[in-house]
N, C-alpha and C positions, 0 to 999 in steps of 0.2 A: 499382383495388382490388387488382390483382395485385401491384403494386409494394409495397404495404403488407404483404401476406402474405409476400413475399420478405424484406422488412425484418425482420419478426418471426422468420422461419425462419433467416435469416442470423445474427441475434443469438443464437438458441438454439444453433445449431451452433458458432458461435464460442466461446460460453461452455463448451460441452462440450469443445472442443479445449483451452481454457485450463485447465479443471479436470483434464484428463488429464495436464497438465504436459508435453505433447509440442510444445513451441514453442521458438523462438529469437527473437532481436531482429528478424531478418528477417521471421519469420512474424507477430510482433506488429504490425509496421508494415504488413504486407500486410493483416492483418485491419482495421486502422484505415483503410486505403485503401478497402477494400470498404464499410465502415460509412459513411465520408464520402461515397462515391459515392451510396449509397442516400439519405442525408440530403439531398444536393444535388438529386437527382431529386425527392424528396418536396417540397422547398421550391419547386421550379419548378412542380410541379403545383398546390400550394396557392396560390402567387402568381398563377398564371394563372386559377385558379378565382375569385379575388377581383377579377380584371381583367375589366371588361365587354367589352373588346376580343375576348376569347376565349370569351365566354359560349356562343355557339352552335357553336363549332368545337373545343372541348376534346376532345370524343369522337373527333374525327378524329385527334388527336395521340396520346392516351394511352388511348383506350378508356374514358374517364371518363364515366359516364352522368349524365344531368341531375340525378337525385335525389342522387347522391353529390356532384356538383359544388355543389349547393345547400348541403349539409352543410358542405363544405369552405369555402364562401364565408363562412359565419357562425362559423367557428372563432374563439375569443377570442384571436387573435394578430394584431398590427398588421403592416402592410406594412413598416414600419421594422424591426421585429424580424425579419421574414422575410428581408429583404435582409441584415441583419447575420449571421444564421445561415447564409444562403446563401454570403456572401463568406467567412466563417470556414471552413466546411467545404469550399469550393472550394479554398482555399489548403491546407487540411489534406490534401485528396486529392492535390494536386500534391506537397506536401512528403513525405508518408508513402510515396507511390509511389517517389520518388527514394531515400528512406532505405532502403526494403526492398530495392531493387536494389543499393544500396551494400553492405548487409550480406550479401546473397546472393553478391556478387562478391568481397568482401574480408573477411579476418579482422582486424578493427580492435580495438586495445586500448581499454579503457574510457576512459582519459584522452583519447586522440586522438579517439575516437568522440564524446565529449561536446562537444569543441571543434568538431568537424566539424558535428554536429547543430545546435549553436548558431549557427554561421556560416551554414548553409543556411536556418535559420529566420528570420534577420533580414529578407531581402527579402520573405518571406511575411507577416511581422508588419507590415511597412511598408505592404504592399498592403491588409491588413485595415483599417488606420487610414485610408489615403488614400481608400478607396472606401466608408468608413462614411458613411451619409447625413447623420448629425448633424455629423461633422467637415467634410464637404463644404459643408453649409449654413453652419456657423460660419466657414469660410474665405472663402466667397463674401461673406458679410455684412462681413467684415473688410476684404477687398481691393477690393470694388466699392462705389462708383465711384472712391474716392480714389486707389488705386494701379493698378487695372486696369479695363479695360472689360469688359463682359459677354462680348463676342466674344473678347477676349484671354484671359479666364479659361477659357473653354471650349476655346480652342485649346491652352492650356497643359495642360489635362487630357487632351486628345486626344494630345498628344505623350507625356505620362506613360503613357497607356494603350498606345501603340505600344511603349514600352520594356518595360512589364510583360508585354504580350502576347508579345513576343520572349523575355523571360526565362522565362516559364512554358512556352513551347514548348520552350525548351532543357532545362528540368527534365524534361519528359516524354520528349523524345528521348534525354536522357542516361540515364534509367532503362531504356529499351529497350536502348540500347547496352551498359549495364552487365550486364543480364541475358544478353545474347548473349555477353558476355565470360565470365560465370559458367558458362554452358553450355560454352564452349570450354575454360575452365580447370578444370572439374570433373574429379574422378577418372574414368577411363574405365571405370567400373563401370556396367553397363547400367541397373540399377535406379535408381541415383542420377541418371544423366543423363536417363533417361526422365521422372523426376519434375520435374527442372529444366526439361525441355522442355515439359511440361504447364503448369508455372507460367509459363514464358515466353509460351506461346501464349495462355493465358487473360489474362495481364497485358497483352499487346499488344491483345487484343480489347477488354478493359475500357477501355484508354486510347483506342482508336479510337472506341468508342461515346461516351465522355466528350467527346472532342475534337470529334466531329461535332455534338454537341448543345450543348456548353458552351465552345467554343474561345475565345469573346469574354470570358468571365468571369475575374476580377471586373471590373465596370464600374459606372459611375454610372447608377442606375435612377431618378433623380429629376431634375426640372427646377425650379429655384428662381427666384422673382421677389421681389426685395427690395422693390420699390415696392408691390407688391400684398400683400406678406407671405403669399405663397402657394407651396405645394410641390405639384407635380404628379408622379405616378408614371408612369414610362414602361413600355410593355409589353415583355415579353421577346421578343426577335426570334429566333425559331427558323427556321433556313434549311432548305431542301430540302423534299422531299415529306412531307406529314403522315403518310402511311401508314408511312414508315420509322420514325417515332417510336413508332408502335404496336408495332413489333417490337423496338425497343431494350430495353425492360424484360426481355423474354424472353431476348434475346441476352445482356444484362448479367447476368441471374440465372444463366443456364447457366455463363457464364464465372466468375462469383464462386464458385459451388459447386464448379466444377472446381478453382479456386484453393484453396479450403478443403481439398478432398480431397488435392490435391497437396502443399500445405504441411504438412498433417498427416502424410502418409506420409514426406515429406522430413525432417521434424523427428524422427520416430520413428527413421529411419535414422541421422541425425546423433547423436541421443542414445545409440543403441545402440552406434554406433562409439566414441563418447566413453567409454562404460562397458565397452568391450571385450566386448560380447555377440555371440552368433551372431544374425545379422540376415537373411541371405539364404539361400535354398535353391534348388538347381537339380535338376530331375528328371534321373535317370540310369538307364540300364538296369542295375540292380544285379546281376541274375542273370548278365548277359553280362559286364559289366566286372569284377565281383569274382571270377567264375570264371576269367577270364583272368589277373587279378592273382595269384590263388591258384595256378594252374597254372604261371605263369611263375616265381613265387617258389620254389615247391617244386622245380621243375626245376633252377633255379640252385643251390639249397642242396644238392640231392642230388648234382649234379655236383661241387660244392665238397667235400662229404664224401667222395665216391669218390676225388677227387684227393688229398685229405689221407691217406686210407687207403692208397692206392697208394704215396704217398711214404713213408708210415710203414713199409711192408713192406720198402722198399729200405734202410732205415737202422735196423732193429730192434736192431742190436748197439750203437748209440750211445744209451745209456740216458738221458742228460740231454735230448737232443733228442727222444727218444721221449716222454718225460714232457711236454715242451712241446707236441708235436703232439697228444697225447691230450687235453690241456687245450683246445686249439683245437677239437678235435672236440666236446668237451663244450659249449663255449661256442656253437658253431654249432647243436647240438641244442637248447639252451635257446632260442636265437633263433628256431628253427623253431617251437617250441611257443608262444612268445610271439606270433609273427606269425599262427599259426593261430587263436589266440584273438582277435586283433584283426580278422582277416578274418571270423571268425564273427560278431563284434559288428557289423561293417559290413554283413553280409548281412541283418541284421535291419532295415536302413534302405533306403529307395528314393531317397534324395536325397543329393546332395553339399551339405554345410552350410558355407557361406562365412562366415568370421568374421575380424575384424581380427587378423592375425598378423604378427609380426616376421620378415621374410625372413632377417635376420642370424641370429636365434636358431634358426630352422628349419634353416638350412644348418649352423650350428655343431653342432647335435644330430645331424644326419645324418652329418656327417664323423666325429663321435665314435663313432656306432653302426657305421660302416663302417671303423673304424681297422684292424681285422685284415685286411680285404680290400685296404686301401690301404697296408699296411705296407711293401711292396716298391716303392712308387711315391712320387715326390716330388710333393707337392701344393702348388702355388703359389697361395695365397689370401690376399690382403691385405684384412683385415677393415675395413669402413668405420667412421668415427667416428660416423656418423649411423644411427639406427634407422629402417629403411624398412619401412613397414607396407603389406601388400596384403590383399585379401579372398581367403581361400583355405581349403580344407579341409585341415588339417594332415596327415592321414593320406594322402589321395590325392595331394596335391602333393608330399609327401616321396617317395611311391612313384615318381612321375614322375622326380624328380631322381635317385633311387637307380638307376632303370633306366638312365639316361644315364651315370651314373658307373660302373656295372657294365659297360656296353658299352665305356666308355673303358679300363677295366682289361683287358677281353678283347682290345681292340685293341693293347695293349702287350705281349701275350704273347711275341712274337718280337723285341721290342726289348730290348737289353742292360739288365740291371737298373739299372745306374748312370745310364743315360740316360733311364729312364722318367719322364715328367712329365705331370701334369694341371694345367692352368691354369684357375682359377675367377675370374671377374671380374664385378663388379656395376657397372652404369652407370645414371645417371639421364638420361632424355631426355624433357624437357617433363613430361608427366604420366604417363610410363611408366617402369618399371624394367626393365632388361635384364640377365638373368643369362646369362653366357657360360661354357660348359664346353668346354674344348678339350684335346686330347691330341696327342702326337707319335707316334701309332701307325701302323698300316699304311694307314689311310685307306679311303675307299670309292670303288670304281670309278665313273667318270662315268656309265656306262650304268645303274648301280643307284641313282643319286641320286633319280630320279623316283618310285621305288617303295618307298623305305625306310620310309615311314609307313603303307604298306598292310598290313592284317592278313595274317598268315601268311607275309609275305615275309621271307626271310632269305638272306644271302649265305653263311651257314655251313651245314654239313651238318645235315639235319633230325634226325639221331640225337642231336645235342647241342644243338640250338637249334630252337625252335618258331616263332620270328619274331613273338612277341607283344609284346616290350618297347617298341619305338618306336611301334607302333600304340596301345598303352595310353597312352603318354606324350602322343601327339597328342590322344587322346580326352579325357584329363584336363585338359590345358592349354586346349583350346578350350572345354570345358565351364566352365572358370573365367573365360572371356572373354578369354583370352590368345592368344598366337601362338607357334608353334615352327617353326624352320627350321634347316637344316644346311648347312654349307659344308665341303667335303672335297676333298682331292686325293690320289690313290692314292700311297702311299709317303711322304706328308708329314703325315698326321694329319687329324683331323676337329674341327670346332667346331660345337656346338649352341647356338642362341640362343633363350632363352625370354623373351618380352616379356609383362609383366603390368601391368595398370593399377595405378598408384601411388595408394595411399589417402592416406598422409601420411608425412612425414619428421620425425624429432625427434632432437635432440642427445642423446648418451649422457650 
């Protein structure tokens, strides 16, 4: 009775998922796989209910009580029809399982996808025909005894069954391998990978329970006698302890519902990414982090304004340059007010909001905003021809990169102006994107390298630096699911590497 309740509930939830339009081809095939599994199990239970061989033992296998078994026995459906439905949905289960894994693992074009699906369907359709009881009976009557003996005919079908058994096992194993590859190849974004991992675990569990119960299928379930014009139905041979079969519906039901939940969540993420929507939020200590960002930024801007004012006092007799410096001060003041407003808005939130953003565009905008700060420095940045997308909060991630660039500018203070340079490089490494920001400044002493990301640490005087920049960078990057490290040698410059999960790459 439980399996039929699961059947109805599965269909209801599947229909809900479809009506919400939160699905892909992979999720559609996964839903068909789950539906096929339930139909196969239902056919086995009904077939066994109609078989006198299991009349007193069906309760041991599936917990089917005598009263329900009697009702199933008299269902107006023939064993011929049951075998056909059983074989059809057995092959549909194997076929859709592999197809769902293929679409999870690869992004296939419509034309190639259609050809591949048709090619994979051919062996499955052949098996449906070969193991159809009517086709088997027709073939036996045609070949026996003129062309083959009864033993020869049965031996031929045994050889065919060995081939189809091997092929079906390969289909199931290939699906598992492809989902493992999908997990390996997925963007290193925790929410996406965790959903694929849940799908993989439930997929494997469903395949194991299927294989344990139904590894032999499809097969010939009839015995034909041409001389007697008689067809005898064979009992389904379930191997193993009957008590295990009692648990199988519960295990399968749990796995199927986990699959439904996982593919629904995964499809939502995929659709949101496709539509460039904000999809993931991370909790963050807003009061702590934004206050640090606020203090660090205000400190840097006040120091810059004081430096500009001091420089202005020494050259007040040169009016054109005075006008230029006054404009610089005005621009910096406007920037302070704009940033204060942005910080205020961020203080209203307690989450970092990750959304698909173009790293190239983010970096271009940041360099444009920092053009005044970088005007005395040569910036070597070769823009990529491909648009690289990451999951990031544009405000916080830009703040992290700005802190690193500001530190690079500070490190170049005592380098001759003509020799100052900052190198920016973007590298693709498997499913990660690496952003490297290097300078040829004074570098960091070896004894200080272990503590540069600690809060309040600074190698500079505390009167002019509070040591919050790199600590903030580390917090922001790790909250994004990325990594940051530094390589430096005193007197030769520093290089900071930010590694972020790559979401996708597209041609400009």
